[in-house]
N, CA, C and O atoms as a Tinker XYZ file with bonds, in Angstrom:
   272  protein
     1  N   -102.933000   60.438000  -98.751000    73     2
     2  CA  -103.876000   61.070000  -97.838000    64     1     3
     3  C   -105.257000   60.477000  -98.067000    63     2     4     5
     4  O   -105.697000   60.299000  -99.202000    81     3
     5  N   -105.911000   60.184000  -96.993000    73     3     6
     6  CA  -107.254000   59.623000  -97.106000    64     5     7
     7  C   -108.276000   60.765000  -97.193000    63     6     8     9
     8  O   -108.206000   61.744000  -96.450000    81     7
     9  N   -109.212000   60.610000  -98.110000    73     7    10
    10  CA  -110.224000   61.652000  -98.309000    64     9    11
    11  C   -111.087000   61.835000  -97.072000    63    10    12    13
    12  O   -111.537000   62.946000  -96.791000    81    11
    13  N   -111.325000   60.763000  -96.331000    73    11    14
    14  CA  -112.148000   60.868000  -95.127000    64    13    15
    15  C   -111.499000   61.815000  -94.111000    63    14    16    17
    16  O   -112.193000   62.618000  -93.488000    81    15
    17  N   -110.197000   61.730000  -93.943000    73    15    18
    18  CA  -109.483000   62.623000  -93.026000    64    17    19
    19  C   -109.569000   64.071000  -93.500000    63    18    20    21
    20  O   -109.740000   64.989000  -92.697000    81    19
    21  N   -109.449000   64.263000  -94.803000    73    19    22
    22  CA  -109.542000   65.611000  -95.364000    64    21    23
    23  C   -110.908000   66.219000  -95.068000    63    22    24    25
    24  O   -110.991000   67.358000  -94.608000    81    23
    25  N   -111.975000   65.475000  -95.325000    73    23    26
    26  CA  -113.317000   66.006000  -95.110000    64    25    27
    27  C   -113.608000   66.182000  -93.621000    63    26    28    29
    28  O   -114.344000   67.094000  -93.245000    81    27
    29  N   -113.043000   65.329000  -92.770000    73    27    30
    30  CA  -113.181000   65.524000  -91.324000    64    29    31
    31  C   -112.525000   66.832000  -90.892000    63    30    32    33
    32  O   -113.075000   67.570000  -90.074000    81    31
    33  N   -111.349000   67.114000  -91.445000    73    31    34
    34  CA  -110.640000   68.350000  -91.108000    64    33    35
    35  C   -111.429000   69.568000  -91.584000    63    34    36    37
    36  O   -111.530000   70.555000  -90.856000    81    35
    37  N   -111.982000   69.514000  -92.775000    73    35    38
    38  CA  -112.790000   70.628000  -93.293000    64    37    39
    39  C   -114.020000   70.839000  -92.410000    63    38    40    41
    40  O   -114.362000   71.973000  -92.075000    81    39
    41  N   -114.673000   69.755000  -92.039000    73    39    42
    42  CA  -115.848000   69.854000  -91.170000    64    41    43
    43  C   -115.510000   70.454000  -89.821000    63    42    44    45
    44  O   -116.255000   71.295000  -89.317000    81    43
    45  N   -114.400000   70.040000  -89.228000    73    43    46
    46  CA  -113.975000   70.591000  -87.944000    64    45    47
    47  C   -113.662000   72.073000  -88.069000    63    46    48    49
    48  O   -114.002000   72.858000  -87.184000    81    47
    49  N   -113.017000   72.460000  -89.159000    73    47    50
    50  CA  -112.694000   73.867000  -89.378000    64    49    51
    51  C   -113.978000   74.709000  -89.455000    63    50    52    53
    52  O   -114.041000   75.796000  -88.881000    81    51
    53  N   -114.982000   74.215000  -90.152000    73    51    54
    54  CA  -116.247000   74.943000  -90.284000    64    53    55
    55  C   -116.939000   75.067000  -88.932000    63    54    56    57
    56  O   -117.486000   76.122000  -88.612000    81    55
    57  N   -116.921000   73.998000  -88.134000    73    55    58
    58  CA  -117.517000   74.054000  -86.796000    64    57    59
    59  C   -116.799000   75.085000  -85.936000    63    58    60    61
    60  O   -117.442000   75.896000  -85.269000    81    59
    61  N   -115.465000   75.058000  -85.948000    73    59    62
    62  CA  -114.697000   76.002000  -85.130000    64    61    63
    63  C   -114.924000   77.448000  -85.569000    63    62    64    65
    64  O   -115.002000   78.345000  -84.729000    81    63
    65  N   -115.029000   77.676000  -86.866000    73    63    66
    66  CA  -115.270000   79.038000  -87.351000    64    65    67
    67  C   -116.664000   79.535000  -87.002000    63    66    68    69
    68  O   -116.888000   80.744000  -86.940000    81    67
    69  N   -117.590000   78.639000  -86.778000    73    67    70
    70  CA  -118.955000   79.040000  -86.449000    64    69    71
    71  C   -119.201000   79.293000  -84.977000    63    70    72    73
    72  O   -120.255000   79.811000  -84.608000    81    71
    73  N   -118.246000   78.938000  -84.126000    73    71    74
    74  CA  -118.461000   79.087000  -82.681000    64    73    75
    75  C   -118.618000   80.551000  -82.279000    63    74    76    77
    76  O   -119.558000   80.898000  -81.563000    81    75
    77  N   -117.712000   81.408000  -82.730000    73    75    78
    78  CA  -117.757000   82.814000  -82.290000    64    77    79
    79  C   -119.027000   83.546000  -82.743000    63    78    80    81
    80  O   -119.664000   84.206000  -81.922000    81    79
    81  N   -119.417000   83.452000  -84.023000    73    79    82
    82  CA  -120.659000   84.154000  -84.388000    64    81    83
    83  C   -121.892000   83.569000  -83.700000    63    82    84    85
    84  O   -122.873000   84.281000  -83.490000    81    83
    85  N   -121.854000   82.292000  -83.349000    73    83    86
    86  CA  -122.988000   81.688000  -82.659000    64    85    87
    87  C   -123.069000   82.171000  -81.209000    63    86    88    89
    88  O   -124.145000   82.518000  -80.722000    81    87
    89  N   -121.925000   82.189000  -80.525000    73    87    90
    90  CA  -121.930000   82.546000  -79.109000    64    89    91
    91  C   -122.049000   84.050000  -78.863000    63    90    92    93
    92  O   -122.719000   84.472000  -77.920000    81    91
    93  N   -121.411000   84.850000  -79.697000    73    91    94
    94  CA  -121.412000   86.284000  -79.470000    64    93    95
    95  C   -121.423000   87.027000  -80.807000    63    94    96    97
    96  O   -120.383000   87.525000  -81.238000    81    95
    97  N   -122.580000   87.109000  -81.470000    73    95    98
    98  CA  -122.633000   87.735000  -82.798000    64    97    99
    99  C   -122.241000   89.213000  -82.801000    63    98   100   101
   100  O   -121.678000   89.697000  -83.782000    81    99
   101  N   -122.527000   89.923000  -81.733000    73    99   102
   102  CA  -122.182000   91.350000  -81.685000    64   101   103
   103  C   -120.666000   91.535000  -81.701000    63   102   104   105
   104  O   -120.153000   92.373000  -82.442000    81   103
   105  N   -119.948000   90.761000  -80.890000    73   103   106
   106  CA  -118.492000   90.868000  -80.860000    64   105   107
   107  C   -117.889000   90.392000  -82.185000    63   106   108   109
   108  O   -116.912000   90.965000  -82.666000    81   107
   109  N   -118.471000   89.350000  -82.769000    73   107   110
   110  CA  -117.994000   88.854000  -84.058000    64   109   111
   111  C   -118.140000   89.925000  -85.138000    63   110   112   113
   112  O   -117.214000   90.157000  -85.915000    81   111
   113  N   -119.292000   90.571000  -85.187000    73   111   114
   114  CA  -119.530000   91.633000  -86.168000    64   113   115
   115  C   -118.540000   92.781000  -85.981000    63   114   116   117
   116  O   -118.007000   93.322000  -86.950000    81   115
   117  N   -118.305000   93.144000  -84.720000    73   115   118
   118  CA  -117.351000   94.210000  -84.423000    64   117   119
   119  C   -115.943000   93.832000  -84.888000    63   118   120   121
   120  O   -115.232000   94.658000  -85.462000    81   119
   121  N   -115.548000   92.592000  -84.642000    73   119   122
   122  CA  -114.220000   92.134000  -85.069000    64   121   123
   123  C   -114.110000   92.148000  -86.590000    63   122   124   125
   124  O   -113.070000   92.525000  -87.129000    81   123
   125  N   -115.162000   91.745000  -87.286000    73   123   126
   126  CA  -115.136000   91.733000  -88.752000    64   125   127
   127  C   -115.056000   93.153000  -89.314000    63   126   128   129
   128  O   -114.370000   93.393000  -90.307000    81   127
   129  N   -115.757000   94.090000  -88.677000    73   127   130
   130  CA  -115.691000   95.485000  -89.120000    64   129   131
   131  C   -114.286000   96.052000  -88.922000    63   130   132   133
   132  O   -113.779000   96.778000  -89.777000    81   131
   133  N   -113.652000   95.714000  -87.779000    73   131   134
   134  CA  -112.282000   96.175000  -87.548000    64   133   135
   135  C   -111.317000   95.541000  -88.543000    63   134   136   137
   136  O   -110.386000   96.199000  -89.007000    81   135
   137  N   -111.528000   94.277000  -88.871000    73   135   138
   138  CA  -110.660000   93.622000  -89.852000    64   137   139
   139  C   -110.824000   94.249000  -91.229000    63   138   140   141
   140  O   -109.850000   94.375000  -91.971000    81   139
   141  N   -112.037000   94.640000  -91.576000    73   139   142
   142  CA  -112.282000   95.268000  -92.885000    64   141   143
   143  C   -111.540000   96.593000  -93.013000    63   142   144   145
   144  O   -111.218000   97.021000  -94.122000    81   143
   145  N   -111.268000   97.239000  -91.892000    73   143   146
   146  CA  -110.562000   98.520000  -91.913000    64   145   147
   147  C   -109.042000   98.369000  -91.879000    63   146   148   149
   148  O   -108.321000   99.349000  -92.067000    81   147
   149  N   -108.550000   97.159000  -91.643000    73   147   150
   150  CA  -107.102000   96.943000  -91.569000    64   149   151
   151  C   -106.490000   96.984000  -92.962000    63   150   152   153
   152  O   -107.153000   96.684000  -93.954000    81   151
   153  N   -105.222000   97.358000  -93.020000    73   151   154
   154  CA  -104.555000   97.365000  -94.323000    64   153   155
   155  C   -104.148000   95.937000  -94.716000    63   154   156   157
   156  O   -104.110000   95.030000  -93.884000    81   155
   157  N   -103.851000   95.770000  -95.994000    73   155   158
   158  CA  -103.536000   94.447000  -96.527000    64   157   159
   159  C   -102.342000   93.804000  -95.829000    63   158   160   161
   160  O   -102.343000   92.600000  -95.576000    81   159
   161  N   -101.336000   94.595000  -95.521000    73   159   162
   162  CA  -100.126000   94.045000  -94.901000    64   161   163
   163  C   -100.440000   93.421000  -93.544000    63   162   164   165
   164  O    -99.958000   92.331000  -93.236000    81   163
   165  N   -101.240000   94.103000  -92.739000    73   163   166
   166  CA  -101.598000   93.587000  -91.413000    64   165   167
   167  C   -102.407000   92.292000  -91.535000    63   166   168   169
   168  O   -102.186000   91.344000  -90.782000    81   167
   169  N   -103.338000   92.259000  -92.481000    73   167   170
   170  CA  -104.124000   91.043000  -92.681000    64   169   171
   171  C   -103.253000   89.886000  -93.158000    63   170   172   173
   172  O   -103.440000   88.747000  -92.731000    81   171
   173  N   -102.294000   90.179000  -94.051000    73   171   174
   174  CA  -101.382000   89.136000  -94.527000    64   173   175
   175  C   -100.533000   88.593000  -93.387000    63   174   176   177
   176  O   -100.325000   87.385000  -93.282000    81   175
   177  N   -100.046000   89.484000  -92.535000    73   175   178
   178  CA   -99.246000   89.038000  -91.390000    64   177   179
   179  C   -100.074000   88.171000  -90.440000    63   178   180   181
   180  O    -99.590000   87.154000  -89.942000    81   179
   181  N   -101.311000   88.571000  -90.192000    73   179   182
   182  CA  -102.193000   87.759000  -89.352000    64   181   183
   183  C   -102.417000   86.382000  -89.968000    63   182   184   185
   184  O   -102.352000   85.368000  -89.273000    81   183
   185  N   -102.677000   86.349000  -91.261000    73   183   186
   186  CA  -102.874000   85.077000  -91.951000    64   185   187
   187  C   -101.625000   84.220000  -91.943000    63   186   188   189
   188  O   -101.700000   83.006000  -91.750000    81   187
   189  N   -100.472000   84.848000  -92.153000    73   187   190
   190  CA   -99.201000   84.119000  -92.155000    64   189   191
   191  C    -98.941000   83.470000  -90.805000    63   190   192   193
   192  O    -98.621000   82.283000  -90.734000    81   191
   193  N    -99.077000   84.250000  -89.730000    73   191   194
   194  CA   -98.815000   83.691000  -88.409000    64   193   195
   195  C    -99.855000   82.649000  -88.009000    63   194   196   197
   196  O    -99.534000   81.713000  -87.278000    81   195
   197  N   -101.076000   82.793000  -88.470000    73   195   198
   198  CA  -102.093000   81.763000  -88.225000    64   197   199
   199  C   -101.722000   80.463000  -88.926000    63   198   200   201
   200  O   -101.863000   79.380000  -88.358000    81   199
   201  N   -101.246000   80.577000  -90.168000    73   199   202
   202  CA  -100.827000   79.365000  -90.895000    64   201   203
   203  C    -99.637000   78.703000  -90.218000    63   202   204   205
   204  O    -99.603000   77.479000  -90.092000    81   203
   205  N    -98.659000   79.496000  -89.780000    73   203   206
   206  CA   -97.483000   78.948000  -89.109000    64   205   207
   207  C    -97.889000   78.243000  -87.819000    63   206   208   209
   208  O    -97.441000   77.128000  -87.553000    81   207
   209  N    -98.729000   78.883000  -87.023000    73   207   210
   210  CA   -99.193000   78.286000  -85.772000    64   209   211
   211  C    -99.960000   76.991000  -86.034000    63   210   212   213
   212  O    -99.750000   75.992000  -85.345000    81   211
   213  N   -100.840000   77.010000  -87.020000    73   211   214
   214  CA  -101.606000   75.810000  -87.354000    64   213   215
   215  C   -100.720000   74.680000  -87.846000    63   214   216   217
   216  O   -100.913000   73.527000  -87.459000    81   215
   217  N    -99.747000   74.998000  -88.697000    73   215   218
   218  CA   -98.837000   73.979000  -89.207000    64   217   219
   219  C    -97.985000   73.404000  -88.080000    63   218   220   221
   220  O    -97.740000   72.198000  -88.039000    81   219
   221  N    -97.535000   74.260000  -87.168000    73   219   222
   222  CA   -96.742000   73.800000  -86.032000    64   221   223
   223  C    -97.569000   72.892000  -85.133000    63   222   224   225
   224  O    -97.099000   71.835000  -84.711000    81   223
   225  N    -98.782000   73.296000  -84.845000    73   223   226
   226  CA   -99.663000   72.466000  -84.020000    64   225   227
   227  C    -99.940000   71.128000  -84.699000    63   226   228   229
   228  O    -99.905000   70.078000  -84.057000    81   227
   229  N   -100.215000   71.171000  -85.995000    73   227   230
   230  CA  -100.464000   69.938000  -86.746000    64   229   231
   231  C    -99.243000   69.022000  -86.697000    63   230   232   233
   232  O    -99.371000   67.816000  -86.484000    81   231
   233  N    -98.065000   69.598000  -86.895000    73   231   234
   234  CA   -96.835000   68.808000  -86.867000    64   233   235
   235  C    -96.606000   68.190000  -85.485000    63   234   236   237
   236  O    -96.246000   67.018000  -85.373000    81   235
   237  N    -96.816000   68.985000  -84.439000    73   235   238
   238  CA   -96.615000   68.465000  -83.089000    64   237   239
   239  C    -97.587000   67.340000  -82.759000    63   238   240   241
   240  O    -97.221000   66.355000  -82.118000    81   239
   241  N    -98.841000   67.500000  -83.209000    73   239   242
   242  CA   -99.861000   66.502000  -82.865000    64   241   243
   243  C    -99.737000   65.234000  -83.696000    63   242   244   245
   244  O    -99.900000   64.136000  -83.162000    81   243
   245  N    -99.453000   65.355000  -84.994000    73   243   246
   246  CA   -99.483000   64.185000  -85.854000    64   245   247
   247  C    -98.121000   63.728000  -86.340000    63   246   248   249
   248  O    -97.968000   62.571000  -86.733000    81   247
   249  N    -97.136000   64.598000  -86.323000    73   247   250
   250  CA   -95.835000   64.194000  -86.810000    64   249   251
   251  C    -94.763000   64.223000  -85.744000    63   250   252   253
   252  O    -93.622000   63.822000  -85.977000    81   251
   253  N    -95.139000   64.699000  -84.576000    73   251   254
   254  CA   -94.149000   64.891000  -83.535000    64   253   255
   255  C    -94.294000   63.929000  -82.377000    63   254   256   257
   256  O    -94.054000   62.730000  -82.513000    81   255
   257  N    -94.682000   64.456000  -81.256000    73   255   258
   258  CA   -94.617000   63.688000  -80.020000    64   257   259
   259  C    -95.709000   62.631000  -79.862000    63   258   260   261
   260  O    -95.571000   61.768000  -78.995000    81   259
   261  N    -96.770000   62.647000  -80.636000    73   259   262
   262  CA   -97.836000   61.655000  -80.478000    64   261   263
   263  C    -97.395000   60.249000  -80.869000    63   262   264   265
   264  O    -97.953000   59.270000  -80.375000    81   263
   265  N    -96.419000   60.137000  -81.735000    73   263   266
   266  CA   -95.956000   58.816000  -82.163000    64   265   267
   267  C    -95.000000   58.183000  -81.176000    63   266   268   269
   268  O    -94.653000   57.010000  -81.317000    81   267
   269  N    -94.575000   58.925000  -80.196000    73   267   270
   270  CA   -93.580000   58.404000  -79.249000    64   269   271
   271  C    -94.227000   57.719000  -78.090000    63   270   272
   272  O    -93.534000   57.223000  -77.201000    81   271
């Protein structure tokens, strides 16, 4: 793995995470407050499905149909 690709991915992730609080801070704050009230199981499930979706998207884009 090239370090440049890793740091590009980290940078893109930070940019994407900053979009919502920049565009709509009130809604972002409300979402964070609701997440703070969720139980651990619900948060784990959300995180799990986010990881699965991200891994699937990554696989499709870089390991799947793009090489064909």
